[in-house]
C-alpha positions as CSV (number, residue, x, y, z in Angstrom):
1,X,-0.1,0.0,0.0
2,X,2.8,2.4,1.1
3,X,4.3,2.2,-3.0
4,X,1.4,4.0,-4.6
5,X,1.6,7.0,-2.0
6,X,5.2,6.8,-2.5
7,X,4.7,7.0,-6.8
8,X,2.3,9.6,-6.5
9,X,5.2,11.9,-4.0
10,X,7.5,11.4,-6.4
11,X,5.6,12.0,-9.6
12,X,4.1,15.3,-7.5
13,X,7.7,16.6,-7.2
14,X,8.8,15.8,-10.8
15,X,5.9,17.9,-11.8
16,X,6.3,20.7,-10.0
17,X,3.4,20.0,-7.3
18,X,4.0,21.5,-4.0
19,X,6.7,23.6,-4.8
20,X,4.0,26.9,-5.9
21,X,5.8,29.9,-5.3
22,X,3.6,31.9,-2.5
23,X,4.2,35.7,-0.9
24,X,3.5,36.1,3.0
25,X,4.6,39.2,3.1
26,X,6.6,43.4,2.0
27,X,8.7,45.0,3.6
28,X,8.2,48.0,3.9
29,X,4.2,48.3,3.0
30,X,4.3,52.0,3.1
31,X,6.9,53.9,0.5
32,X,7.2,57.6,-0.1
33,X,6.0,58.9,-3.7
34,X,9.5,58.9,-4.6
35,X,9.7,55.0,-4.7
36,X,12.3,52.8,-2.8
37,X,13.5,49.1,-2.0
38,X,10.8,47.0,-1.5
39,X,11.4,43.3,-0.2
40,X,9.1,40.5,-0.9
41,X,9.2,37.6,1.9
42,X,7.5,34.1,0.8
43,X,8.8,30.8,-0.6
44,X,9.6,29.2,-3.6
45,X,10.5,31.7,-5.6
46,X,13.1,31.8,-8.7
47,X,17.0,32.2,-8.1
48,X,17.7,32.8,-11.5
49,X,16.8,36.5,-11.2
50,X,17.5,37.4,-14.7
51,X,18.3,34.5,-17.8
52,X,19.4,36.2,-21.2
53,X,18.6,33.3,-23.1
54,X,14.9,32.7,-21.7
55,X,13.4,35.5,-21.0
56,X,10.3,34.0,-19.0
57,X,12.6,32.6,-16.5
58,X,13.1,34.3,-13.1
59,X,11.1,36.7,-10.5
60,X,8.8,39.2,-12.7
61,X,7.7,42.1,-10.4
62,X,5.1,44.4,-10.9
63,X,2.6,46.7,-8.5
64,X,-0.1,48.0,-10.0
65,X,-3.5,49.8,-8.9
66,X,-7.1,50.2,-10.3
67,X,-5.3,52.4,-12.8
68,X,-1.4,52.2,-13.2
69,X,0.8,49.4,-13.1
70,X,4.1,49.8,-12.3
71,X,7.4,47.2,-13.3
72,X,9.7,47.0,-9.8
73,X,12.9,46.7,-10.5
74,X,14.7,43.1,-9.5
75,X,17.7,42.7,-9.4
76,X,18.7,46.1,-7.7
77,X,21.7,47.8,-9.4
78,X,22.4,50.6,-7.3
79,X,21.9,48.9,-3.5
80,X,24.7,46.2,-3.6
81,X,26.8,47.7,-0.8
82,X,24.6,47.2,2.2
83,X,22.6,44.5,1.8
84,X,23.3,42.8,-1.3
85,X,20.1,41.9,-2.7
86,X,20.9,40.4,-6.1
87,X,21.6,37.4,-3.9
88,X,19.2,34.8,-5.4
89,X,17.2,33.3,-2.8
90,X,13.9,31.1,-3.1
91,X,12.7,33.2,0.1
92,X,13.7,36.7,-0.5
93,X,12.4,38.9,-4.0
94,X,14.4,42.7,-3.2
95,X,13.5,45.0,-6.3
96,X,13.5,48.7,-7.1
97,X,9.9,50.6,-7.1
98,X,10.1,54.0,-8.6
99,X,8.1,56.9,-7.9
100,X,4.8,57.0,-8.6
101,X,3.7,59.3,-11.2
102,X,1.0,61.8,-10.8
103,X,-2.5,61.2,-8.9
104,X,-4.4,58.5,-11.2
105,X,-5.7,55.5,-8.8
106,X,-6.0,54.8,-5.6
107,X,-2.4,55.1,-3.6
108,X,-2.7,50.9,-2.8
109,X,-0.8,49.4,-5.0
110,X,-1.6,45.6,-5.5
111,X,1.6,42.8,-6.1
112,X,1.6,40.9,-9.3
113,X,4.1,38.6,-9.7
114,X,5.7,36.1,-11.8
115,X,8.1,33.3,-11.0
116,X,9.7,31.5,-14.3
117,X,6.2,32.5,-16.2
118,X,3.5,31.8,-13.8
119,X,1.1,34.0,-11.9
120,X,1.7,33.9,-7.8
121,X,-1.6,34.4,-6.0
122,X,-1.3,36.7,-3.2
123,X,-3.1,39.6,-1.6
124,X,-0.7,41.7,-0.6
125,X,0.0,45.8,-1.7
126,X,2.1,48.7,-0.8
127,X,1.1,52.1,-0.1
128,X,2.5,55.5,-1.4
129,X,2.2,57.8,0.9
130,X,2.9,61.5,0.9
131,X,4.0,61.5,4.8
132,X,7.1,58.9,4.0
133,X,8.6,60.8,1.6
134,X,12.1,62.6,3.1
135,X,11.3,66.0,3.1
136,X,14.5,68.8,3.4
137,X,13.1,71.8,6.1
138,X,16.1,73.8,6.6
139,X,19.9,73.3,5.0
140,X,22.6,75.0,8.1
141,X,24.4,76.8,7.1
142,X,22.9,78.1,4.0
143,X,26.5,78.7,2.7
144,X,30.2,77.6,2.9
145,X,32.9,76.4,1.0
146,X,33.8,73.0,-0.9
147,X,34.6,70.9,2.4
148,X,32.6,72.5,5.3
149,X,30.1,70.5,7.2
150,X,26.9,70.8,6.8
151,X,23.8,69.8,8.4
152,X,20.2,69.2,6.7
153,X,16.8,69.6,8.9
154,X,14.0,67.9,8.4
155,X,12.4,64.8,8.2
156,X,14.8,61.4,6.3
157,X,13.4,57.9,6.2
158,X,15.9,55.4,5.6
159,X,18.1,52.6,7.2
160,X,20.9,53.9,5.2
161,X,23.7,56.6,6.3
162,X,26.7,57.6,5.2
163,X,25.5,56.1,1.6
164,X,25.0,59.3,-1.3
165,X,22.2,57.8,-3.6
166,X,20.8,60.8,-5.2
């Protein structure tokens, strides 16, 4: 009796049944209107983040509201010094969500994810917010020479310090 069960289990593994990708959550779930890095957590993601011979392979990420669809670039090519998000992982995808253009539709953008050409069903979204957008209120001193220290006064949300990605 055990051999038919074993046969079906092995067949399911060969066909990819049970290895479907799934999404558990996003980090962060709110982002400034200037965009930024989004990390998608889950399982079953493709380790082949880019394939020049077969463009279907890999992880393809978009965020969309009812009117606009925005591609999220993966792998990120500007933030490799701190976390190296390009490391292939079957449990995490990090992508660069561009700035929001205009105010079309709602502030909530649902995740659209394809792993190796297959749609991944999920119920996660990111929200563009103006209050999460960095704002510089004052620069002290206003004038100076090259090399002088400058203080920026305002509201900046980041986990990067000393990295000038302007």
